[in-house]
C-alpha positions in Angstrom: -29.2 63.8 -22.3 -30.3 64.2 -25.9 -31.5 60.6 -26.3 -35.2 59.7 -25.8 -36.0 56.6 -23.8 -38.5 54.6 -25.8 -40.9 51.7 -25.3 -40.2 48.4 -23.6 -37.8 46.3 -25.8 -37.3 43.3 -23.4 -39.8 42.2 -20.8 -38.9 39.5 -18.3 -41.9 38.0 -16.5 -41.8 35.8 -13.4 -38.4 34.2 -14.3 -37.3 31.3 -12.1 -34.1 29.4 -12.7 -32.9 26.3 -10.8 -29.7 24.2 -11.0 -30.7 20.9 -9.4 -32.1 21.9 -6.1 -30.4 25.3 -6.0 -32.6 28.3 -6.8 -30.6 30.8 -8.8 -33.5 33.1 -9.6 -37.0 33.1 -8.1 -40.0 34.8 -9.7 -38.2 37.9 -11.1 -40.0 40.4 -13.3 -38.6 43.6 -14.8 -38.4 45.3 -18.2 -35.8 47.1 -20.3 -36.6 50.1 -22.4 -35.1 51.2 -25.6 -32.1 53.5 -25.3 -31.9 53.3 -21.5 -29.0 52.4 -19.3 -30.4 49.6 -17.1 -28.3 48.4 -14.2 -28.6 45.0 -12.4 -27.0 45.2 -8.9 -26.8 43.2 -5.8 -24.3 41.4 -3.4 -22.2 38.5 -4.6 -24.3 35.4 -5.3 -27.4 37.5 -5.9 -28.1 36.0 -9.3 -26.9 38.9 -11.5 -24.8 36.9 -14.0 -27.5 34.2 -14.1 -30.0 36.9 -15.2 -27.6 38.1 -17.9 -27.2 34.5 -19.0 -31.0 34.2 -19.2 -31.2 37.3 -21.4 -28.7 36.1 -23.9 -29.9 32.5 -24.1 -27.1 30.7 -22.2 -29.6 29.6 -19.5 -33.2 28.6 -20.1 -35.5 29.4 -17.1 -37.8 26.7 -15.9 -40.6 29.2 -15.3 -41.5 32.6 -16.7 -41.8 34.3 -20.1 -39.5 36.6 -22.0 -40.9 39.0 -24.6 -38.5 40.7 -27.0 -40.0 43.5 -29.0 -43.5 42.4 -28.1 -43.1 38.8 -29.2 -42.7 35.9 -26.8 -39.2 34.4 -27.1 -39.1 30.6 -26.9 -35.9 28.7 -26.5 -33.0 31.0 -27.3 -29.4 30.1 -28.0 -26.6 32.6 -27.6 -25.9 32.7 -31.4 -29.6 33.4 -32.0 -29.6 36.2 -29.4 -26.6 37.7 -31.2 -28.3 37.6 -34.6 -31.4 39.3 -33.2 -29.3 42.2 -31.8 -28.2 41.2 -28.3 -24.4 41.4 -27.7 -22.4 40.7 -24.6 -19.1 41.4 -22.9 -17.8 39.1 -20.2 -16.4 39.5 -16.7 -13.3 37.5 -17.8 -12.2 39.1 -21.0 -12.9 36.7 -23.9 -10.4 38.0 -26.5 -7.8 36.3 -28.7 -4.7 37.4 -26.9 -2.3 36.7 -29.8 -4.3 38.6 -32.3 -4.2 42.4 -32.9 -6.8 44.8 -31.6 -8.1 45.3 -35.2 -8.5 41.5 -35.8 -10.2 41.0 -32.4 -12.8 43.7 -33.2 -13.2 42.2 -36.7 -14.3 38.9 -35.1 -17.4 40.8 -33.9 -18.4 41.3 -37.6 -18.6 37.5 -38.3 -22.4 37.5 -37.9 -22.7 40.3 -40.4 -20.7 38.4 -43.1 -22.9 37.1 -45.9 -20.4 35.6 -48.4 -19.6 31.9 -48.0 -16.5 30.6 -46.3 -14.8 29.6 -49.6 -15.1 33.1 -51.1 -13.9 34.6 -47.9 -10.9 32.3 -47.8 -10.0 33.1 -51.5 -10.9 36.8 -50.9 -12.8 36.9 -54.2 -15.3 39.5 -55.6 -18.1 39.9 -53.1 -16.0 38.7 -50.2 -13.3 41.3 -50.9 -15.9 44.1 -51.2 -17.6 42.9 -48.0 -14.4 42.7 -46.0 -13.5 46.3 -47.0 -16.9 47.4 -45.8 -16.5 45.5 -42.5 -13.0 47.0 -42.0 -14.4 50.5 -42.5 -16.9 49.8 -39.8 -14.2 48.4 -37.5 -12.0 51.5 -38.1 -14.9 53.7 -37.1 -15.2 51.8 -33.8 -11.4 52.1 -33.2 -11.7 55.8 -33.7 -14.7 56.1 -31.4 -12.9 54.2 -28.6 -9.7 56.3 -29.1 -7.5 53.2 -29.6 -5.9 54.1 -33.0 -2.4 54.0 -31.5 -2.8 50.3 -30.5 -4.8 49.0 -33.5 -2.0 46.6 -34.6 -0.8 45.6 -31.1 -1.5 42.0 -29.9 -4.2 42.3 -27.2 -2.2 40.2 -24.8 0.4 43.0 -24.5 -2.2 45.6 -23.5 -2.9 46.7 -19.9 -6.2 45.5 -18.5 -8.2 48.7 -18.9 -7.4 48.8 -22.7 -8.3 45.1 -23.1 -11.7 45.8 -21.6 -12.1 48.6 -24.1 -11.2 46.2 -27.0 -13.8 43.8 -25.6 -16.3 46.6 -25.8 -15.3 47.3 -29.4 -15.7 43.6 -30.3 -19.3 43.7 -29.0 -20.0 47.1 -30.7 -18.9 45.6 -34.0 -22.0 43.4 -33.9 -24.1 46.6 -34.0 -26.3 45.4 -31.2 -29.6 46.9 -30.2 -29.1 45.6 -26.6 -25.5 45.5 -25.2 -25.0 43.4 -22.0 -22.0 44.4 -20.0 -20.9 42.0 -17.2 -18.9 44.1 -14.7 -17.2 46.3 -17.4 -15.2 48.2 -14.7 -14.0 45.3 -12.5 -10.4 45.6 -11.7 -10.0 49.1 -13.1 -8.3 52.1 -11.5 -10.3 55.3 -11.1 -9.0 56.8 -14.4 -9.9 53.7 -16.4 -13.4 53.6 -14.8 -14.0 57.2 -15.8 -13.0 56.4 -19.4 -15.2 53.4 -19.5 -18.2 55.3 -18.1 -17.7 57.9 -20.8 -17.6 55.3 -23.5 -20.7 53.5 -22.2 -22.7 56.8 -22.1 -21.4 57.7 -25.6 -22.4 54.3 -27.0 -25.9 54.8 -25.4 -26.2 58.4 -26.6 -24.6 58.4 -30.1 -25.6 54.9 -31.3 -28.9 54.7 -29.4 -27.8 51.3 -28.0 -29.8 50.0 -25.0 -27.3 49.1 -22.2 -27.8 46.5 -19.5 -25.0 46.4 -17.0 -23.9 44.5 -13.9 -21.6 46.6 -11.8 -20.3 46.5 -8.2 -19.3 50.2 -8.0 -22.4 51.8 -6.6 -21.1 55.3 -7.4 -20.8 54.4 -11.1 -24.2 52.7 -11.2 -26.0 55.7 -9.6 -24.2 58.1 -11.9 -24.8 56.5 -15.3 -28.0 54.4 -14.9 -31.6 55.5 -15.8 -33.1 52.6 -13.8 -31.7 50.0 -11.4 -33.0 46.6 -10.5 -31.7 45.0 -7.3 -31.3 41.3 -6.7 -30.5 39.5 -3.4 -30.4 35.7 -3.1 -32.0 35.3 -6.5 -35.0 37.5 -5.6 -35.9 41.1 -6.7 -35.8 43.5 -3.8 -35.8 46.8 -5.5 -36.5 48.4 -8.9 -36.6 52.1 -10.0 -34.6 55.2 -10.7 -31.3 55.5 -8.8 -32.7 57.8 -6.1 -35.6 55.4 -5.3 -33.2 52.4 -5.1 -30.7 54.4 -3.0 -33.3 55.1 -0.4 -35.1 51.7 -0.4 -34.6 50.3 3.2 -34.5 46.7 1.9 -31.7 47.6 -0.6 -29.8 49.5 2.1 -30.0 46.5 4.4 -29.0 43.8 1.8 -26.6 45.7 -0.4 -25.0 48.3 1.7 -25.2 46.7 5.1 -27.0 48.3 8.1 -23.8 50.2 9.0 -24.3 52.5 6.0 
C-alpha cells in the first residue's frame, strides 16, 4: 500500500468501565496509529461496542487514561469527539429514511457550517456560498462511493448494502481523522462485503483516514487490517498484526473455539 502508517494518534491506557456491578471493560490498553486500519474483534459480549463508545465519548471509563494526539483527553462528549475529528457509523443504520441520499450525507456537514441558523434558513450571502461549498464536497463523496444514480432516492427505499454505503458517506462528510466503523458489513452478502472492503481501503488510502473497525467476519478482518486487538469478556487477550493474532492460542480458544 502507498500510505505510510504514522505515529500513535490515540492511546488508551488501562481502561476499565463498569455499569453498576457489571464489568464491561477491565484494564485494557492499546493504541491506534495514524493512517492504519485497526480492528477490534472478539466474541459477542466481549466489550467491543463499549470500547468504541469510550473512544467517541458516549461512555466515560471509571479508570484509565486516553491520550489523543499526545494530550490527555478529559471528559469527552460525542459532539466534542466529532468536532476534534472522530466520526462514527453505527451497527443499526442511523439515517433519515425519508430524506434523499444527498440530504443524508449533507447532515454530516453540519459541524462544518459556520454561518448562523438564521442566515442558513434565509439562505443569504455567506450561507449561500457556504452551502454551495458543502454541496460540492458531498458530490465528491457521492462520486467516490459510486452512488450517483441514487443521489435523489429516499434512503428508506434502498437495499441494505447501499444504506450502509450512505451511512459511510455521512461519516466521511465530517472529514474525520479517525473513522469508527461498528460492524460495517453486518447483514451483507458476499458482493456487498467486497464493495465495502474496497471503499474502506480506499478511504484509508486516498484520504489518509485512520480506520477503527469492529467486524465479525474474520476473513475480512485478516485481509484489510494492519493490526488487530482481541477482547474476550471485557479483557484484552491478543494484540498484533493479523498473523500474530491468528496464531495466538488464547485467541484461537476464545474466538474460534477449540474445534478450529
